[in-house]
C-alpha distance (Angstrom), angle and dihedral (degrees) to the residues before:
residue distance angle dihedral
M1 . . .
D2 3.81 . .
H3 3.80 88.4 .
K4 3.84 90.4 56.9
K5 3.81 91.5 48.8
S6 3.80 93.3 49.2
G7 3.82 90.7 46.8
W8 3.79 90.8 51.7
L9 3.81 91.5 46.0
S10 3.80 91.6 49.4
S11 3.80 90.9 50.5
A12 3.80 91.7 48.4
L13 3.81 92.4 49.5
L14 3.79 92.3 47.2
S15 3.80 91.0 49.8
A16 3.81 91.5 48.8
A17 3.81 91.3 49.8
M18 3.79 92.4 49.7
M19 3.81 93.2 47.7
S20 3.80 92.8 48.8
S21 3.79 90.9 52.1
V22 3.81 91.5 49.4
F23 3.81 91.7 49.6
G24 3.78 90.4 44.6
I25 3.79 91.2 55.9
A26 3.80 93.0 44.8
C27 3.80 96.5 46.7
G28 3.77 104.6 25.6
H29 3.78 102.0 61.2
P30 3.77 125.8 52.0
H31 3.76 115.4 -125.7
Y32 3.78 113.0 -137.0
Y33 3.75 122.8 -162.2
R34 3.75 137.7 -180.0
V35 3.78 120.9 -110.0
Y36 3.78 121.5 -159.0
D37 3.78 116.0 -136.8
P38 3.82 104.2 -152.6
Y39 3.80 93.0 -172.5
Y40 3.80 94.6 59.8
N41 3.81 96.8 24.5
D42 3.78 95.1 -125.7
Y43 3.78 141.1 108.5
H44 3.76 128.9 -118.1
V45 3.79 125.4 -161.7
W46 3.77 105.4 -127.9
N47 3.80 98.7 -139.3
H48 3.79 136.4 130.8
D49 3.81 92.5 -65.1
E50 3.80 93.1 52.5
V51 3.80 90.2 47.4
V52 3.81 88.5 55.7
Y53 3.81 89.8 53.6
Y54 3.80 91.4 45.2
N55 3.80 91.6 51.7
Q56 3.81 90.5 48.0
W57 3.81 90.5 50.5
A58 3.80 91.6 47.4
T59 3.81 91.3 51.1
E60 3.79 94.5 46.7
T61 3.80 94.1 45.9
H62 3.82 97.2 37.1
H63 3.80 95.3 -115.9
D64 3.78 124.5 144.6
S65 3.81 106.8 -100.3
H66 3.81 90.4 -162.1
V67 3.80 90.5 71.7
D68 3.79 110.4 96.4
F69 3.79 108.9 -114.7
R70 3.81 90.3 -128.2
K71 3.81 89.4 60.1
L72 3.80 95.8 53.1
P73 3.80 116.3 109.0
P74 3.83 112.3 -99.9
D75 3.81 93.2 -107.1
E76 3.83 91.0 55.7
Q77 3.80 90.8 46.8
K78 3.80 87.7 53.3
Q79 3.80 90.1 50.2
Y80 3.79 89.1 52.6
W81 3.82 94.0 49.4
T82 3.79 91.6 47.9
W83 3.79 89.9 50.7
R84 3.80 92.5 42.6
H85 3.79 94.3 53.5
S86 3.78 90.2 53.0
H87 3.81 89.8 55.4
G88 3.79 113.9 67.3
D89 3.78 123.6 -147.7
N90 3.81 91.4 -92.2
D91 3.80 97.6 51.9
H92 3.83 99.3 92.6
H93 3.80 111.0 140.2
């Protein structure tokens, strides 16, 4: 009976270790992606710096910064790209 308990405990510990590593990978590292700007025909890496710009744009234009950029309607994405191209990489406030 002790063998069954130790086998169950080993399985439970192994499962917990595997799940924690999966969640650690999913939550611990930011995932960057490239976004195509069709209005200026260029790509932007959506990373921490772009998020700072996006949040600044959202504040200035009274948009909800919690909405994922990719889920904005096309006209709002265009507004963002127009704003973004008028703010160089050193214009963080």
